[in-house]
DSSP file (Angstrom, degrees, kcal/mol; ACC not computed):
  #  RESIDUE AA STRUCTURE BP1 BP2  ACC     N-H-->O    O-->H-N    N-H-->O    O-->H-N    TCO  KAPPA ALPHA  PHI   PSI    X-CA   Y-CA   Z-CA
    1    1 A M              0   0    0      0, 0.0    61,-0.1     0, 0.0    57,-0.0   0.000 360.0 360.0 360.0 115.7   71.3    8.5  -11.1
    2    2 A S    >   -     0   0    0      1,-0.1     3,-1.5    59,-0.1    60,-0.0  -0.299 360.0-115.3 -78.5 161.4   72.9    5.2  -10.4
    3    3 A G  T 3  S+     0   0    0      1,-0.3    -1,-0.1    -2,-0.0     4,-0.1   0.668 113.3  63.3 -67.7 -17.9   75.3    3.4  -12.7
    4    4 A S  T 3  S+     0   0    0      2,-0.1    -1,-0.3    59,-0.0     3,-0.1   0.455  77.5 117.5 -87.8   0.0   72.7    0.6  -13.1
    5    5 A A  S <  S-     0   0    0     -3,-1.5     2,-0.4     1,-0.1     9,-0.1  -0.289  83.3 -88.8 -65.7 153.4   70.2    3.0  -14.8
    6    6 A K  E     -A   13   0A   0      7,-0.8     7,-2.9    58,-0.1     2,-0.4  -0.500  54.2-176.7 -68.0 122.7   69.3    2.2  -18.4
    7    7 A Q  E     +A   12   0A   0     -2,-0.4     2,-0.4     5,-0.2     5,-0.2  -0.980  18.8 175.9-126.8 132.2   71.8    3.9  -20.6
    8    8 A K  E >   -A   11   0A   0      3,-2.9     3,-1.8    -2,-0.4    -2,-0.0  -0.833  67.8 -58.6-136.3  96.8   71.8    4.0  -24.4
    9    9 A G  T 3  S-     0   0    0     -2,-0.4    -1,-0.1     1,-0.3    20,-0.0  -0.484 120.8 -14.2  64.6-132.7   74.6    6.3  -25.7
   10   10 A P  T 3  S+     0   0    0      0, 0.0    19,-2.7     0, 0.0     2,-0.4   0.504 121.2  94.0 -79.8  -1.9   74.2    9.8  -24.2
   11   11 A L  E <   -AB   8  28A   0     -3,-1.8    -3,-2.9    17,-0.2     2,-0.4  -0.758  55.1-165.7 -97.7 136.8   70.6    9.0  -23.2
   12   12 A W  E     -AB   7  27A   0     15,-2.4    15,-2.7    -2,-0.4     2,-0.5  -0.978   8.6-153.3-117.0 130.3   69.6    7.8  -19.7
   13   13 A Y  E     +AB   6  26A   0     -7,-2.9    51,-1.1    -2,-0.4    -7,-0.8  -0.913  33.4 139.1-107.7 122.5   66.2    6.3  -19.2
   14   14 A G  E     -CB  63  25A   0     11,-2.3    11,-2.4    -2,-0.5     2,-0.4  -0.732  45.6-105.5-145.2-167.4   64.8    6.6  -15.7
   15   15 A Y  E     -CB  62  24A   0     47,-2.5    47,-1.8     9,-0.3     2,-0.7  -0.999  17.3-144.1-135.9 131.2   61.7    7.3  -13.6
   16   16 A L  E     -CB  61  23A   0      7,-3.1     7,-1.7    -2,-0.4     2,-1.0  -0.862  13.0-154.0 -97.0 112.9   61.0   10.4  -11.6
   17   17 A E        +     0   0    0     43,-3.1     3,-0.1    -2,-0.7     5,-0.1  -0.771  39.4 140.5 -90.2 103.1   59.1    9.5   -8.4
   18   18 A A    >   -     0   0    0     -2,-1.0     3,-2.2     1,-0.4    -1,-0.1  -0.292  60.8-111.5-141.2  50.2   57.1   12.6   -7.5
   19   19 A G  G >  S+     0   0    0      1,-0.3     3,-1.6     2,-0.2    -1,-0.4  -0.345  97.9   1.7  60.6-126.9   53.8   11.4   -6.2
   20   20 A D  G 3  S+     0   0    0      1,-0.3    -1,-0.3    -2,-0.1    -3,-0.0   0.690 136.1  56.1 -65.8 -18.6   51.0   12.3   -8.6
   21   21 A K  G <  S+     0   0    0     -3,-2.2    -1,-0.3     2,-0.0    -2,-0.2   0.210  75.8 135.7-100.2  14.9   53.5   13.8  -11.0
   22   22 A S    <   +     0   0    0     -3,-1.6    -5,-0.2    -5,-0.1    -7,-0.0  -0.353  26.7 152.7 -63.3 142.9   55.7   10.6  -11.3
   23   23 A T  E     -B   16   0A   0     -7,-1.7    -7,-3.1    21,-0.0     2,-0.1  -0.983  49.3 -89.9-165.8 153.4   56.7    9.9  -14.8
   24   24 A P  E     -B   15   0A   0      0, 0.0    20,-2.2     0, 0.0    21,-0.4  -0.476  49.0-167.0 -65.3 147.0   59.3    8.2  -17.0
   25   25 A V  E     -BD  14  43A   0    -11,-2.4   -11,-2.3    18,-0.2     2,-0.4  -0.921  18.0-146.6-135.5 159.6   62.1   10.6  -17.9
   26   26 A V  E     -BD  13  42A   0     16,-1.5    16,-3.4    -2,-0.3     2,-0.5  -0.999   8.5-158.9-127.8 131.7   65.0   10.8  -20.3
   27   27 A R  E     -B   12   0A   0    -15,-2.7   -15,-2.4    -2,-0.4     2,-0.7  -0.956   5.1-161.0-110.1 122.7   68.3   12.6  -19.5
   28   28 A D  E >   -B   11   0A   0     -2,-0.5     3,-1.9    12,-0.4   -17,-0.2  -0.913   8.4-156.2-106.0 113.2   70.4   13.6  -22.5
   29   29 A E  T 3  S+     0   0    0    -19,-2.7    -1,-0.1    -2,-0.7   -18,-0.1   0.699  91.1  66.0 -62.0 -18.3   74.0   14.2  -21.5
   30   30 A R  T 3  S+     0   0    0    -20,-0.2     2,-0.8     1,-0.1    -1,-0.3   0.665  86.0  80.0 -78.4 -15.7   74.3   16.5  -24.6
   31   31 A L    <   +     0   0    0     -3,-1.9     9,-0.5     9,-0.1     2,-0.4  -0.828  61.8 179.5 -96.6 111.8   71.9   19.0  -23.1
   32   32 A E        -     0   0    0     -2,-0.8     7,-0.1     1,-0.1     4,-0.1  -0.904  25.6-152.7-112.5 140.4   73.5   21.3  -20.6
   33   33 A T        -     0   0    0     -2,-0.4    -1,-0.1     5,-0.3     3,-0.1   0.694  38.3-121.5 -80.8 -19.9   71.7   24.1  -18.8
   34   34 A G  S    S+     0   0    0      1,-0.2     2,-0.4     4,-0.2     5,-0.1   0.504  88.5  93.7  86.6   4.6   74.9   26.1  -18.2
   35   35 A N    >   -     0   0    0      3,-0.2     3,-1.8     1,-0.1    -2,-0.3  -0.986  67.9-149.7-133.4 120.9   74.2   25.9  -14.5
   36   36 A A  T 3  S+     0   0    0     -2,-0.4    -1,-0.1     1,-0.3    -2,-0.0   0.691  97.1  60.2 -63.4 -18.0   75.9   23.2  -12.4
   37   37 A K  T 3  S+     0   0    0     17,-0.1    17,-2.4    16,-0.1    18,-0.5   0.485 105.3  51.3 -90.0  -2.8   72.9   23.3  -10.0
   38   38 A T  E <   - E   0  53A   0     -3,-1.8    -5,-0.3    15,-0.3     2,-0.3  -0.870  59.1-169.9-131.3 164.8   70.3   22.3  -12.7
   39   39 A L  E     - E   0  52A   0     13,-2.3    13,-3.2    -2,-0.3     2,-0.4  -0.983  23.9-116.9-148.7 157.5   69.7   19.7  -15.3
   40   40 A F  E     + E   0  51A   0     -9,-0.5   -12,-0.4    -2,-0.3     2,-0.4  -0.809  31.0 177.8 -96.4 137.7   67.4   19.1  -18.2
   41   41 A L  E     - E   0  50A   0      9,-2.4     9,-2.9    -2,-0.4     2,-0.6  -0.997  30.5-126.6-134.2 140.5   65.1   16.0  -18.2
   42   42 A F  E     -DE  26  49A   0    -16,-3.4   -16,-1.5    -2,-0.4     2,-0.7  -0.800  25.6-152.6 -83.1 123.6   62.5   15.0  -20.8
   43   43 A N  E  >> -DE  25  48A   0      5,-3.2     4,-1.7    -2,-0.6     5,-1.4  -0.885   5.8-161.5-101.8 111.1   59.3   14.5  -18.8
   44   44 A L  T  45S+     0   0    0    -20,-2.2    -1,-0.2    -2,-0.7   -19,-0.1   0.886  88.2  56.5 -62.5 -41.2   57.0   12.0  -20.6
   45   45 A A  T  45S+     0   0    0    -21,-0.4    -1,-0.2     1,-0.2   -20,-0.1   0.880 120.8  29.6 -59.5 -38.7   53.8   13.1  -18.8
   46   46 A R  T  45S-     0   0    0     -3,-0.3    -1,-0.2     2,-0.2    -2,-0.2   0.573  99.6-137.2 -95.8 -11.5   54.3   16.6  -20.0
   47   47 A Q  T  <5 +     0   0    0     -4,-1.7     2,-0.3     1,-0.2    -3,-0.2   0.890  65.9 111.9  52.3  45.3   56.1   15.6  -23.2
   48   48 A Q  E   <S-E   43   0A   0     -5,-1.4    -5,-3.2    -7,-0.1     2,-0.7  -0.968  74.3-117.3-141.2 155.0   58.6   18.5  -22.7
   49   49 A I  E     -E   42   0A   0     -2,-0.3     2,-0.3    -7,-0.3    -7,-0.3  -0.876  44.7-175.0 -91.1 120.3   62.2   19.0  -21.8
   50   50 A L  E     -E   41   0A   0     -9,-2.9    -9,-2.4    -2,-0.7     2,-0.5  -0.846  26.5-120.9-120.9 153.0   62.2   20.8  -18.5
   51   51 A E  E     -E   40   0A   0     -2,-0.3     2,-0.3   -11,-0.2   -11,-0.2  -0.826  34.0-173.6 -94.7 127.9   64.9   22.3  -16.3
   52   52 A Y  E     -E   39   0A   0    -13,-3.2   -13,-2.3    -2,-0.5     2,-0.6  -0.872  30.8-110.4-120.2 151.6   65.1   20.8  -12.8
   53   53 A T  E >>  -E   38   0A   0     -2,-0.3     4,-2.7   -15,-0.2     3,-0.8  -0.731  26.1-143.4 -79.1 121.8   67.1   21.7   -9.7
   54   54 A R  H 3> S+     0   0    0    -17,-2.4     4,-2.5    -2,-0.6    -1,-0.2   0.900  96.8  57.4 -53.3 -47.1   69.6   18.8   -9.2
   55   55 A E  H 34 S+     0   0    0    -18,-0.5    -1,-0.2     1,-0.2   -17,-0.1   0.826 116.2  35.7 -56.6 -34.8   69.4   18.9   -5.4
   56   56 A I  H <4 S+     0   0    0     -3,-0.8     4,-0.3     2,-0.1    -1,-0.2   0.890 123.7  38.1 -86.4 -43.1   65.6   18.3   -5.5
   57   57 A V  H >< S+     0   0    0     -4,-2.7     3,-1.6     1,-0.2     4,-0.4   0.857 100.3  68.0 -85.0 -36.0   65.3   16.0   -8.5
   58   58 A E  G >< S+     0   0    0     -4,-2.5     3,-1.4    -5,-0.3    -1,-0.2   0.872  98.2  52.8 -57.7 -40.4   68.3   13.6   -8.3
   59   59 A P  G 3  S+     0   0    0      0, 0.0    -1,-0.3     0, 0.0    -2,-0.1   0.730 109.0  52.8 -65.8 -17.2   67.1   11.9   -5.1
   60   60 A K  G <  S+     0   0    0     -3,-1.6   -43,-3.1    -4,-0.3     2,-0.3   0.422  90.8  95.5 -96.7   0.2   63.8   11.2   -6.8
   61   61 A L  E <   +C   16   0A   0     -3,-1.4     2,-0.3    -4,-0.4   -45,-0.2  -0.724  46.4 161.1 -94.0 141.1   65.3    9.6   -9.9
   62   62 A R  E     -C   15   0A   0    -47,-1.8   -47,-2.5    -2,-0.3     3,-0.1  -0.929  45.7 -68.3-146.6 172.2   65.6    5.8  -10.2
   63   63 A E  E     -C   14   0A   0     -2,-0.3     2,-0.4   -49,-0.2   -49,-0.2  -0.310  54.0-108.4 -62.2 143.7   66.1    3.2  -12.9
   64   64 A L        -     0   0    0    -51,-1.1     2,-0.2   -39,-0.1    -1,-0.1  -0.636  34.9-142.7 -75.2 125.2   63.2    2.7  -15.3
   65   65 A K    >>  -     0   0    0     -2,-0.4     3,-2.0     1,-0.1     4,-0.5  -0.599  28.0 -92.3 -89.3 151.8   61.6   -0.7  -14.6
   66   66 A S  T 34 S+     0   0    0      1,-0.3    -1,-0.1    -2,-0.2     4,-0.1  -0.365 113.1  28.4 -62.8 140.1   60.3   -2.9  -17.4
   67   67 A G  T 34 S+     0   0    0      2,-0.3    -1,-0.3    -3,-0.1     3,-0.1   0.175  95.9  92.5  94.0 -17.2   56.6   -2.2  -18.1
   68   68 A E  T <4 S-     0   0    0     -3,-2.0     2,-0.3     1,-0.3    -2,-0.1   0.861 104.8 -20.3 -76.6 -35.5   56.8    1.5  -16.9
   69   69 A A     <  -     0   0    0     -4,-0.5     2,-0.4     4,-0.0    -1,-0.3  -0.943  66.1-109.0-167.7 149.3   57.5    2.8  -20.4
   70   70 A S     >  -     0   0    0     -2,-0.3     4,-2.8     1,-0.2     5,-0.2  -0.718  19.4-144.9 -83.4 130.6   58.8    1.5  -23.7
   71   71 A I  H  > S+     0   0    0     -2,-0.4     4,-2.6     1,-0.2     5,-0.2   0.872 103.6  55.0 -63.5 -35.4   62.3    2.8  -24.6
   72   72 A D  H  > S+     0   0    0      2,-0.2     4,-2.0     1,-0.2    -1,-0.2   0.928 109.6  46.3 -62.1 -43.7   61.2    2.9  -28.2
   73   73 A E  H  > S+     0   0    0      1,-0.2     4,-2.6     2,-0.2     5,-0.3   0.925 112.1  51.0 -63.2 -44.8   58.2    5.0  -27.3
   74   74 A L  H  X S+     0   0    0     -4,-2.8     4,-2.9     1,-0.2     5,-0.3   0.905 108.9  51.8 -58.6 -42.1   60.4    7.3  -25.2
   75   75 A N  H  X S+     0   0    0     -4,-2.6     4,-2.3     2,-0.2    -1,-0.2   0.905 111.5  46.5 -62.5 -42.0   62.9    7.7  -28.0
   76   76 A V  H  X S+     0   0    0     -4,-2.0     4,-1.8     2,-0.2    -2,-0.2   0.958 118.0  40.1 -65.5 -51.2   60.1    8.7  -30.5
   77   77 A V  H  X S+     0   0    0     -4,-2.6     4,-2.1     1,-0.2    -2,-0.2   0.896 116.9  49.8 -68.2 -40.0   58.4   11.2  -28.2
   78   78 A Y  H  X S+     0   0    0     -4,-2.9     4,-3.1    -5,-0.3    -1,-0.2   0.917 107.5  55.4 -63.5 -41.8   61.8   12.5  -26.8
   79   79 A G  H  X S+     0   0    0     -4,-2.3     4,-1.9    -5,-0.3    -1,-0.2   0.892 108.5  47.8 -57.6 -41.2   63.0   13.0  -30.4
   80   80 A E  H  X S+     0   0    0     -4,-1.8     4,-1.3     2,-0.2    -1,-0.2   0.922 114.1  46.1 -65.6 -44.3   60.0   15.1  -31.3
   81   81 A A  H  X S+     0   0    0     -4,-2.1     4,-0.8     1,-0.2    -2,-0.2   0.889 110.9  53.8 -65.0 -38.8   60.5   17.2  -28.1
   82   82 A R  H >< S+     0   0    0     -4,-3.1     3,-0.6     1,-0.2    -1,-0.2   0.886 105.2  53.3 -64.8 -39.9   64.2   17.5  -28.8
   83   83 A R  H 3< S+     0   0    0     -4,-1.9    -1,-0.2     1,-0.2    -2,-0.2   0.836 116.5  38.1 -65.5 -32.4   63.6   18.9  -32.3
   84   84 A S  H 3< S+     0   0    0     -4,-1.3    -1,-0.2    -5,-0.1     2,-0.2   0.462  90.0 120.1 -97.0  -0.9   61.3   21.6  -31.1
   85   85 A F    <<  -     0   0    0     -4,-0.8     2,-0.6    -3,-0.6    -3,-0.0  -0.461  43.8-165.9 -70.6 129.0   63.3   22.3  -27.9
   86   86 A K        -     0   0    0     -2,-0.2     5,-0.1     5,-0.0    -1,-0.0  -0.952  18.7-135.7-115.7 110.0   64.7   25.9  -27.6
   87   87 A H    >   -     0   0    0     -2,-0.6     3,-2.2     1,-0.2     4,-0.3  -0.481  12.4-136.4 -65.0 125.9   67.3   26.2  -24.9
   88   88 A P  G >  S+     0   0    0      0, 0.0     3,-0.8     0, 0.0    -1,-0.2   0.820 104.0  51.1 -55.9 -32.7   66.5   29.4  -22.9
   89   89 A G  G 3  S+     0   0    0      1,-0.2    -2,-0.1   -56,-0.1   -56,-0.0   0.519  94.5  74.6 -81.8  -4.3   70.1   30.4  -22.9
   90   90 A A  G <   +     0   0    0     -3,-2.2    -1,-0.2     2,-0.1    -3,-0.1   0.485  64.2 116.6 -89.6  -2.1   70.5   29.9  -26.7
   91   91 A R  S <  S-     0   0    0     -3,-0.8     2,-0.2    -4,-0.3    -5,-0.0  -0.455  73.9-113.5 -66.1 134.5   68.6   33.1  -27.6
   92   92 A P        -     0   0    0      0, 0.0     2,-0.3     0, 0.0    -1,-0.1  -0.494  27.7-134.6 -70.2 135.7   70.9   35.5  -29.4
   93   93 A L        -     0   0    0     -2,-0.2     2,-1.8     2,-0.1    -3,-0.0  -0.637  16.3-120.2 -86.8 148.5   71.5   38.7  -27.5
   94   94 A N        +     0   0    0     -2,-0.3    -1,-0.1     2,-0.0     0, 0.0  -0.441  69.4 128.4 -87.4  63.2   71.3   42.0  -29.3
   95   95 A I        -     0   0    0     -2,-1.8    -2,-0.1     3,-0.0     3,-0.1  -0.981  61.0-119.4-121.2 125.4   74.9   42.9  -28.5
   96   96 A P        -     0   0    0      0, 0.0     3,-0.1     0, 0.0     6,-0.1  -0.292  35.9-102.1 -64.1 148.6   77.2   43.9  -31.3
   97   97 A E    >   -     0   0    0      1,-0.1     3,-2.4     4,-0.1     2,-0.1  -0.296  51.2 -80.8 -66.3 155.7   80.3   41.8  -31.9
   98   98 A R  T 3  S+     0   0    0      1,-0.3    -1,-0.1    -3,-0.1    -3,-0.0  -0.363 119.4  13.5 -59.4 129.2   83.6   43.0  -30.6
   99   99 A G  T 3  S+     0   0    0      1,-0.3    -1,-0.3    -3,-0.1    -2,-0.1   0.376  91.6 137.7  85.8  -4.9   85.0   45.6  -33.0
  100  100 A A    <   -     0   0    0     -3,-2.4    -1,-0.3     1,-0.1     2,-0.1  -0.518  62.2-105.2 -73.0 140.6   81.7   45.9  -35.0
  101  101 A P        -     0   0    0      0, 0.0     2,-0.1     0, 0.0    -1,-0.1  -0.375  34.8-113.7 -67.3 144.4   80.9   49.5  -35.8
  102  102 A A        -     0   0    0      1,-0.1     2,-0.2    -2,-0.1     3,-0.0  -0.461  35.2-102.4 -73.5 148.9   78.2   51.1  -33.8
  103  103 A K        -     0   0    0     -2,-0.1     2,-0.1     1,-0.1    -1,-0.1  -0.516  39.1-112.6 -72.1 138.6   75.0   52.0  -35.6
  104  104 A A        -     0   0    0     -2,-0.2     2,-0.1     1,-0.1    -1,-0.1  -0.449  33.0-109.4 -70.7 143.5   74.7   55.7  -36.4
  105  105 A A        -     0   0    0     -2,-0.1    -1,-0.1     1,-0.1     3,-0.0  -0.461  36.1-105.4 -71.2 145.5   72.0   57.6  -34.6
  106  106 A K        -     0   0    0     -2,-0.1    -1,-0.1     1,-0.1     2,-0.1  -0.513  39.4-109.4 -70.2 136.0   69.0   58.6  -36.7
  107  107 A P        -     0   0    0      0, 0.0     2,-0.3     0, 0.0    -1,-0.1  -0.423  35.4-111.4 -66.4 142.7   69.1   62.4  -37.4
  108  108 A L        -     0   0    0     -2,-0.1     2,-0.3    -3,-0.0    -3,-0.0  -0.563  31.8-155.3 -75.4 133.6   66.4   64.2  -35.5
  109  109 A S        -     0   0    0     -2,-0.3     2,-0.4    -3,-0.0    -3,-0.0  -0.811  28.0 -99.1-107.3 152.3   63.7   65.6  -37.8
  110  110 A E        -     0   0    0     -2,-0.3     2,-0.5     1,-0.1     5,-0.0  -0.552  37.4-138.1 -71.8 126.6   61.6   68.6  -36.9
  111  111 A D    >   -     0   0    0     -2,-0.4     3,-2.0     1,-0.1     4,-0.3  -0.754   1.5-143.5 -90.3 125.0   58.3   67.3  -35.6
  112  112 A D  G >  S+     0   0    0     -2,-0.5     3,-1.4     1,-0.3     4,-0.3   0.787  96.0  67.8 -58.1 -28.4   55.3   69.2  -36.9
  113  113 A S  G 3  S+     0   0    0      1,-0.3    -1,-0.3     2,-0.1     3,-0.2   0.655  99.6  50.1 -70.3 -12.9   53.4   68.8  -33.6
  114  114 A F  G X  S+     0   0    0     -3,-2.0     3,-1.4     1,-0.1     4,-0.3   0.413  80.9  94.1-102.9   1.4   56.0   71.1  -31.9
  115  115 A K  G X  S+     0   0    0     -3,-1.4     3,-1.2    -4,-0.3    -1,-0.1   0.822  77.5  62.5 -63.6 -30.4   55.9   74.0  -34.4
  116  116 A D  G 3  S+     0   0    0     -4,-0.3    -1,-0.3     1,-0.2    -2,-0.1   0.666  91.5  67.3 -70.0 -14.4   53.3   75.9  -32.3
  117  117 A F  G <  S-     0   0    0     -3,-1.4    -1,-0.2     1,-0.2    -2,-0.2   0.617  94.0-146.6 -83.3 -11.4   55.7   76.1  -29.4
  118  118 A G    <   -     0   0    0     -3,-1.2     2,-0.3    -4,-0.3    -1,-0.2  -0.101  13.9 -96.1  73.8-178.9   58.1   78.5  -31.1
  119  119 A S    >   -     0   0    0     -4,-0.0     3,-1.8     1,-0.0     6,-0.1  -0.812  34.3 -93.2-132.6 174.4   61.8   78.5  -30.6
  120  120 A A  T 3  S+     0   0    0      1,-0.3     5,-0.1    -2,-0.3    -2,-0.0   0.762 121.9  56.3 -61.9 -25.0   64.3   80.5  -28.5
  121  121 A G  T 3  S+     0   0    0      2,-0.0     2,-0.3     0, 0.0    -1,-0.3   0.523  78.4 111.5 -86.2  -5.4   64.8   83.0  -31.4
  122  122 A D    X   -     0   0    0     -3,-1.8     3,-0.6     1,-0.2     0, 0.0  -0.537  50.4-164.2 -73.3 128.0   61.1   83.9  -31.7
  123  123 A S  T 3  S+     0   0    0     -2,-0.3    -1,-0.2     1,-0.2    -3,-0.0   0.683  83.5  62.8 -85.1 -17.1   60.5   87.5  -30.7
  124  124 A D  T 3  S+     0   0    0      2,-0.1     2,-0.5     0, 0.0    -1,-0.2   0.381  76.9 107.0 -90.4   6.9   56.8   87.1  -30.4
  125  125 A V    <   -     0   0    0     -3,-0.6     2,-0.9    -6,-0.1     3,-0.1  -0.742  66.3-140.4 -87.5 126.6   57.0   84.5  -27.6
  126  126 A D    >   -     0   0    0     -2,-0.5     3,-1.9     1,-0.2     4,-0.4  -0.769   8.3-160.8 -87.5 107.6   56.0   85.9  -24.2
  127  127 A E  G >  S+     0   0    0     -2,-0.9     3,-0.8     1,-0.3    -1,-0.2   0.757  86.2  66.0 -61.8 -25.0   58.4   84.3  -21.7
  128  128 A G  G 3  S+     0   0    0      1,-0.2    -1,-0.3    -3,-0.1    -2,-0.0   0.594  84.6  74.2 -73.5 -10.3   56.0   85.0  -18.8
  129  129 A V  G <  S+     0   0    0     -3,-1.9     2,-0.5     2,-0.0    -1,-0.2   0.841  81.6  77.3 -71.4 -32.8   53.4   82.6  -20.2
  130  130 A W    <   -     0   0    0     -3,-0.8     2,-0.5    -4,-0.4    -1,-0.0  -0.685  62.0-177.9 -85.5 122.1   55.4   79.6  -19.1
  131  131 A I        -     0   0    0     -2,-0.5     2,-0.1     4,-0.0     6,-0.1  -0.980  26.2-125.0-121.9 128.1   55.2   78.8  -15.4
  132  132 A D    >   -     0   0    0     -2,-0.5     3,-1.6     1,-0.1     0, 0.0  -0.438  23.8-121.7 -67.4 143.7   57.0   76.0  -13.8
  133  133 A S  T 3  S+     0   0    0      1,-0.3    -1,-0.1    -2,-0.1    -2,-0.0   0.714 112.7  52.6 -63.2 -20.0   54.7   73.6  -11.9
  134  134 A T  T 3  S+     0   0    0      2,-0.1    -1,-0.3     0, 0.0     2,-0.2   0.595 101.6  74.0 -90.3 -11.1   56.6   74.3   -8.7
  135  135 A E  S <  S-     0   0    0     -3,-1.6     2,-0.4     0, 0.0    -4,-0.0  -0.569  74.2-135.3 -96.9 163.8   56.3   78.0   -9.0
  136  136 A T        -     0   0    0     -2,-0.2     2,-0.4     0, 0.0    -4,-0.1  -0.903  26.1-107.7-115.3 149.9   53.3   80.2   -8.4
  137  137 A E        -     0   0    0     -2,-0.4     2,-0.5    -6,-0.1    -6,-0.0  -0.613  30.5-144.6 -78.0 128.1   52.1   83.0  -10.7
  138  138 A E              0   0    0     -2,-0.4    -1,-0.0     1,-0.1     0, 0.0  -0.820 360.0 360.0 -94.9 129.9   52.7   86.3   -9.1
  139  139 A S              0   0    0     -2,-0.5    -1,-0.1     0, 0.0    -2,-0.0   0.421 360.0 360.0 -99.3 360.0   50.1   89.0   -9.9
């Protein structure tokens, strides 16, 4: 992105030259991917903020020429996309805070479906009935 690109505050207005997928784009310096090898760009054709690989996309970016897109239009559509944008890395992880007490394990309850199997203390259980799948029954 050259220094002569259209800049308005933290927003850069440019054009992504990518054949059939060429489109005006907006780069918001406030949106960071958390990865030095990627960047976020608002893609007007898709009306989404997308993550691009810097190495691939930067050589295809150039200054937005007059007539390619209205900056006012870009601001409106980008603003809508920005409000609904959910950064993939911003999802809260289900990790307890440091020093937070661990949740107690739920006590095990006796499941009615296992009552027919008996327990180790049952005297009426025939131990010879159970055969391991790797063993063979000896007659």
